[in-house]
BAMAR-28893 format. One record per residue (C-alpha): residue in three letters; x, y, z. Coordinates in Angstrom, 2 decimals. Example, Ala and Ser with C-alpha at 12.3 -4.5 7.8 and 13.67 -1.06 7.14 Angstrom:
% BAMAR-28893
("ala", (12.30, -4.50, 7.80))
("ser", (13.67, -1.06, 7.14))
END
This chain:
% BAMAR-28893
("unk", (-9.99, 19.53, -10.80))
("unk", (-10.29, 21.27, -7.29))
("unk", (-7.10, 22.49, -5.48))
("unk", (-6.62, 19.79, -2.85))
("unk", (-5.83, 22.44, -0.26))
("unk", (-9.08, 23.99, -0.67))
("unk", (-10.77, 20.95, 0.76))
("unk", (-11.05, 19.36, 4.23))
("unk", (-8.34, 16.66, 4.75))
("unk", (-7.11, 14.79, 7.76))
("unk", (-3.88, 13.17, 8.46))
("unk", (-3.88, 10.01, 10.40))
("unk", (-0.61, 8.76, 11.74))
("unk", (-2.11, 5.34, 12.61))
("unk", (-1.22, 2.82, 15.14))
("unk", (-0.39, -0.82, 13.97))
("unk", (-3.32, -2.99, 13.29))
("unk", (-4.11, -6.29, 11.67))
("unk", (-4.52, -6.48, 8.00))
("unk", (-8.20, -6.91, 7.78))
("unk", (-8.79, -3.91, 9.98))
("unk", (-6.33, -1.93, 7.79))
("unk", (-8.14, -2.70, 4.49))
("unk", (-11.64, -2.14, 6.26))
("unk", (-10.47, 1.34, 7.39))
("unk", (-9.87, 2.39, 3.74))
("unk", (-13.52, 1.43, 2.79))
("unk", (-14.77, 3.33, 5.86))
("unk", (-12.63, 6.39, 5.04))
("unk", (-14.36, 6.30, 1.57))
("unk", (-17.80, 6.49, 3.21))
("unk", (-16.56, 9.53, 5.38))
("unk", (-15.21, 11.37, 2.34))
("unk", (-18.76, 11.51, 0.78))
("unk", (-20.91, 11.54, 3.80))
("unk", (-18.85, 14.23, 5.78))
("unk", (-16.81, 16.03, 3.06))
("unk", (-13.68, 14.86, 4.83))
("unk", (-10.79, 13.29, 2.87))
("unk", (-8.03, 11.27, 4.47))
("unk", (-4.40, 10.65, 4.17))
("unk", (-2.60, 8.31, 6.56))
("unk", (0.42, 6.40, 7.26))
("unk", (0.37, 2.93, 9.14))
("unk", (1.90, -0.38, 9.89))
("unk", (0.70, -3.93, 10.16))
("unk", (0.43, -6.06, 13.40))
("unk", (0.91, -8.75, 13.05))
("unk", (3.00, -8.99, 9.85))
("unk", (0.53, -9.49, 7.00))
("unk", (0.49, -10.91, 3.58))
("unk", (-1.97, -8.81, 1.36))
("unk", (-3.11, -10.63, -1.81))
("unk", (-3.99, -8.80, -5.02))
("unk", (-7.65, -8.75, -5.81))
("unk", (-7.48, -11.44, -8.39))
("unk", (-4.53, -13.37, -7.11))
("unk", (-5.05, -17.13, -6.61))
("unk", (-4.90, -18.34, -2.96))
("unk", (-2.97, -21.36, -3.98))
("unk", (0.08, -19.18, -4.61))
("unk", (0.35, -18.78, -0.79))
("unk", (2.35, -21.08, 1.36))
("unk", (-0.31, -21.20, 4.14))
("unk", (1.73, -23.53, 6.41))
("unk", (4.64, -21.17, 6.41))
("unk", (2.36, -18.22, 7.11))
("unk", (0.83, -20.00, 9.97))
("unk", (4.13, -21.16, 11.47))
("unk", (5.57, -17.77, 11.25))
("unk", (2.52, -15.90, 12.59))
("unk", (1.93, -14.03, 9.38))
("unk", (-1.74, -12.93, 8.70))
("unk", (-3.34, -12.97, 5.37))
("unk", (-5.94, -10.63, 3.87))
("unk", (-6.89, -9.54, 0.28))
("unk", (-6.68, -6.02, -1.13))
("unk", (-9.34, -4.17, -3.40))
("unk", (-6.45, -3.42, -5.72))
("unk", (-4.80, -5.79, -8.19))
("unk", (-1.35, -6.94, -8.70))
("unk", (0.67, -9.49, -6.66))
("unk", (0.91, -10.25, -3.00))
("unk", (2.82, -7.89, -0.60))
("unk", (4.49, -9.14, 2.60))
("unk", (3.91, -6.26, 5.02))
("unk", (6.37, -6.70, 7.70))
("unk", (5.68, -5.15, 11.13))
("unk", (9.03, -3.45, 11.12))
("unk", (10.18, -3.32, 7.52))
("unk", (7.12, -2.18, 5.71))
("unk", (5.61, 1.30, 6.02))
("unk", (2.25, 1.83, 4.28))
("unk", (0.13, 4.87, 3.25))
("unk", (-3.43, 5.51, 1.86))
("unk", (-4.96, 8.58, 0.21))
("unk", (-8.74, 8.77, -0.08))
("unk", (-10.65, 11.48, -2.01))
("unk", (-13.83, 11.89, -4.00))
("unk", (-13.31, 11.01, -7.62))
("unk", (-14.72, 14.24, -9.16))
("unk", (-12.02, 16.08, -7.23))
("unk", (-9.02, 14.32, -8.88))
("unk", (-8.04, 13.59, -12.55))
("unk", (-10.06, 11.00, -14.34))
("unk", (-7.02, 9.83, -16.35))
("unk", (-5.43, 6.83, -14.22))
("unk", (-1.89, 7.90, -15.05))
("unk", (-2.41, 11.53, -14.17))
("unk", (-4.08, 10.48, -10.89))
("unk", (-0.97, 8.27, -10.15))
("unk", (1.24, 11.13, -10.83))
("unk", (-0.70, 13.44, -8.48))
("unk", (-1.14, 10.96, -5.64))
("unk", (2.52, 9.95, -5.63))
("unk", (3.68, 13.52, -5.30))
("unk", (3.88, 13.25, -1.53))
("unk", (5.53, 9.89, -1.71))
("unk", (8.36, 11.07, -3.86))
("unk", (8.59, 14.37, -1.71))
("unk", (8.99, 12.00, 1.38))
("unk", (11.76, 10.19, -0.18))
("unk", (13.62, 13.48, -1.01))
("unk", (13.26, 14.53, 2.52))
("unk", (14.68, 11.33, 3.68))
("unk", (17.68, 11.70, 1.25))
("unk", (16.53, 8.84, -0.91))
("unk", (17.34, 9.31, -4.63))
("unk", (14.02, 7.90, -5.87))
("unk", (11.51, 8.41, -8.73))
("unk", (9.31, 6.51, -11.08))
("unk", (10.91, 3.71, -12.91))
("unk", (12.48, 5.16, -16.06))
("unk", (12.37, 1.79, -17.80))
("unk", (10.23, -1.47, -17.54))
("unk", (11.75, -4.51, -15.96))
("unk", (10.47, -8.06, -16.76))
("unk", (8.67, -10.04, -14.01))
("unk", (10.56, -12.54, -12.00))
("unk", (7.45, -13.98, -10.28))
("unk", (4.08, -12.74, -11.00))
("unk", (2.30, -13.40, -7.75))
("unk", (4.71, -11.21, -5.80))
("unk", (4.21, -7.48, -6.14))
("unk", (7.85, -6.75, -5.57))
("unk", (9.07, -9.39, -8.08))
("unk", (6.53, -8.65, -10.90))
("unk", (7.34, -6.49, -13.88))
("unk", (8.37, -2.99, -12.82))
("unk", (6.07, -0.57, -14.29))
("unk", (7.10, 3.29, -14.84))
("unk", (3.56, 4.42, -14.11))
("unk", (3.36, 3.43, -10.61))
("unk", (6.53, 1.74, -9.33))
("unk", (9.16, 3.79, -7.62))
("unk", (12.83, 2.80, -7.74))
("unk", (16.11, 3.84, -6.22))
("unk", (18.64, 5.16, -7.05))
("unk", (16.85, 7.08, -9.69))
("unk", (19.96, 8.32, -11.26))
("unk", (21.43, 4.67, -11.58))
("unk", (22.48, 4.13, -15.30))
("unk", (23.05, 0.79, -16.92))
("unk", (23.87, -2.26, -14.97))
("unk", (22.90, -2.83, -12.33))
("unk", (19.35, -1.37, -12.72))
("unk", (17.72, 0.59, -10.10))
("unk", (15.70, -1.40, -7.48))
("unk", (12.11, -1.16, -6.52))
("unk", (11.48, 0.60, -3.28))
("unk", (7.76, 1.43, -3.32))
("unk", (4.71, -0.07, -5.06))
("unk", (1.30, 2.00, -5.51))
("unk", (-2.05, 0.98, -6.53))
("unk", (-5.59, 2.59, -6.92))
("unk", (-9.18, 1.53, -6.94))
("unk", (-12.49, 3.37, -6.97))
("unk", (-15.35, 2.69, -4.69))
("unk", (-18.57, 4.74, -4.09))
("unk", (-17.27, 7.44, -6.34))
("unk", (-14.22, 7.80, -4.26))
("unk", (-10.60, 7.13, -5.33))
("unk", (-8.27, 5.23, -2.96))
("unk", (-4.68, 4.85, -3.45))
("unk", (-2.47, 2.88, -1.07))
("unk", (1.13, 1.88, -1.31))
("unk", (4.01, 0.15, 0.44))
("unk", (7.29, 1.74, 1.06))
("unk", (10.11, -0.68, 1.85))
("unk", (11.88, 0.69, 5.02))
("unk", (14.08, -2.44, 5.28))
("unk", (14.33, -5.89, 3.79))
("unk", (13.20, -9.12, 5.08))
("unk", (13.83, -11.39, 2.14))
("unk", (13.50, -14.79, 3.69))
("unk", (9.88, -13.75, 4.67))
("unk", (9.01, -12.00, 1.53))
("unk", (9.70, -15.11, -0.56))
("unk", (8.65, -17.54, 2.13))
("unk", (5.09, -16.51, 2.10))
("unk", (4.67, -17.85, -1.48))
("unk", (4.36, -21.45, -2.50))
("unk", (7.25, -21.33, -5.01))
("unk", (10.91, -22.06, -5.20))
("unk", (12.10, -18.64, -4.60))
("unk", (15.54, -17.62, -3.11))
("unk", (15.99, -14.65, -0.78))
("unk", (18.73, -13.62, -3.19))
("unk", (16.17, -13.05, -5.86))
("unk", (14.42, -10.62, -3.61))
("unk", (17.58, -8.66, -2.57))
("unk", (18.60, -8.23, -6.41))
("unk", (15.30, -6.61, -7.18))
("unk", (14.44, -4.64, -4.11))
("unk", (15.93, -1.81, -2.03))
("unk", (15.03, 0.12, 1.16))
("unk", (14.96, 3.43, 2.72))
("unk", (17.34, 2.16, 5.40))
("unk", (19.68, 0.84, 2.82))
("unk", (19.47, 3.94, 0.73))
("unk", (19.65, 6.56, 3.51))
("unk", (20.28, 4.87, 6.95))
("unk", (17.47, 6.92, 8.76))
("unk", (15.57, 5.27, 11.66))
("unk", (12.16, 3.98, 11.22))
("unk", (10.37, 6.60, 13.46))
("unk", (11.98, 9.33, 11.46))
("unk", (10.86, 7.66, 8.15))
("unk", (7.23, 7.40, 9.48))
("unk", (7.14, 10.93, 10.59))
("unk", (8.75, 12.06, 7.39))
("unk", (6.12, 10.23, 5.27))
("unk", (3.43, 11.59, 7.29))
("unk", (4.64, 15.01, 7.10))
("unk", (4.94, 14.94, 3.36))
("unk", (1.32, 13.49, 2.92))
("unk", (-0.03, 16.22, 5.40))
("unk", (1.79, 19.05, 3.58))
("unk", (0.73, 17.93, 0.18))
("unk", (-2.95, 18.64, 1.05))
("unk", (-2.61, 20.99, 4.04))
("unk", (-4.39, 18.23, 6.26))
("unk", (-5.05, 18.66, 10.00))
("unk", (-3.60, 15.78, 12.09))
("unk", (-6.54, 13.77, 13.44))
("unk", (-7.58, 10.30, 14.51))
("unk", (-10.35, 7.90, 13.50))
("unk", (-13.73, 8.47, 14.98))
("unk", (-15.33, 5.76, 17.27))
("unk", (-17.97, 5.12, 14.74))
("unk", (-15.42, 4.59, 12.04))
("unk", (-13.38, 2.12, 14.15))
("unk", (-16.66, 0.18, 14.97))
("unk", (-17.57, 0.08, 11.30))
("unk", (-14.01, -1.18, 10.47))
("unk", (-14.21, -3.88, 13.04))
("unk", (-17.55, -5.05, 11.43))
("unk", (-16.07, -4.94, 7.97))
("unk", (-12.87, -6.80, 9.10))
("unk", (-14.98, -9.65, 10.51))
("unk", (-17.49, -9.98, 7.71))
("unk", (-15.36, -9.20, 4.77))
("unk", (-11.49, -8.63, 4.83))
("unk", (-10.86, -11.31, 7.54))
("unk", (-13.30, -13.84, 6.16))
("unk", (-12.22, -17.08, 4.43))
("unk", (-14.62, -16.37, 1.53))
("unk", (-12.93, -13.05, 0.82))
("unk", (-9.34, -14.08, 1.27))
("unk", (-9.59, -17.27, -0.72))
("unk", (-12.43, -16.65, -3.26))
("unk", (-13.29, -12.81, -3.21))
("unk", (-16.75, -14.07, -2.62))
("unk", (-18.00, -11.37, -0.19))
("unk", (-17.22, -8.46, -2.72))
("unk", (-18.99, -10.38, -5.60))
("unk", (-22.05, -10.74, -3.41))
("unk", (-21.91, -7.09, -2.57))
("unk", (-21.81, -6.19, -6.25))
("unk", (-24.67, -8.12, -7.14))
("unk", (-27.00, -6.38, -4.66))
("unk", (-29.65, -4.03, -6.10))
END
């Protein structure tokens, strides 16, 4: 494996964008990594607030009327797992994109490597967080934050908690591979919006259920959102010695096209049809 700092990396502290565009930008960044030998780390937000479905999640688990009434967008991720409500204020997300031959081929080793800057960010923020020491059973499978807590990629706080109550989830992370590129993205809970987190699902879930399972940066450390975003971006940039940069105009144009034809399309959001068609092409 190549030392990350020996390669060209850029840090994008991105503006808030709609969910379809945010997912499209990851795919565009994968193309750039291979075509231009330029890897990407970024920190970003969602506008409007968005529910991102896991790749194989059934669309009938969504309360579509609630989402429409509350102005919540819906898209579908390339990664598996349950849906995540990305609140415009309460969620902070990140992405890491690098060629597959430069990172560990073992999934767990790659998770450990790519989560290094996330754990570093929590430490800088004064949050006692780490990978979950023990698994916790699922409460509601269609929700990422209420699924079983997995020690390989779920981060909990406080990490030093012992016994009852158990540590609470503060970040979820997932990976996928596309065009020989590894893409990891994740959600960090800056604050809690429990009513909306459970409201987006067509299920009888109480906000208290979410509060009992999930914690936040604000709850653990009391820092402002701007400071949290800056700290996460700084940890990502330092991890790979990235230069702060922006998206190129061509990348934004390509992402807009992908958002319209794939990540924002009903076929993709409801049935995953777009990607399945793409995979069948010669």
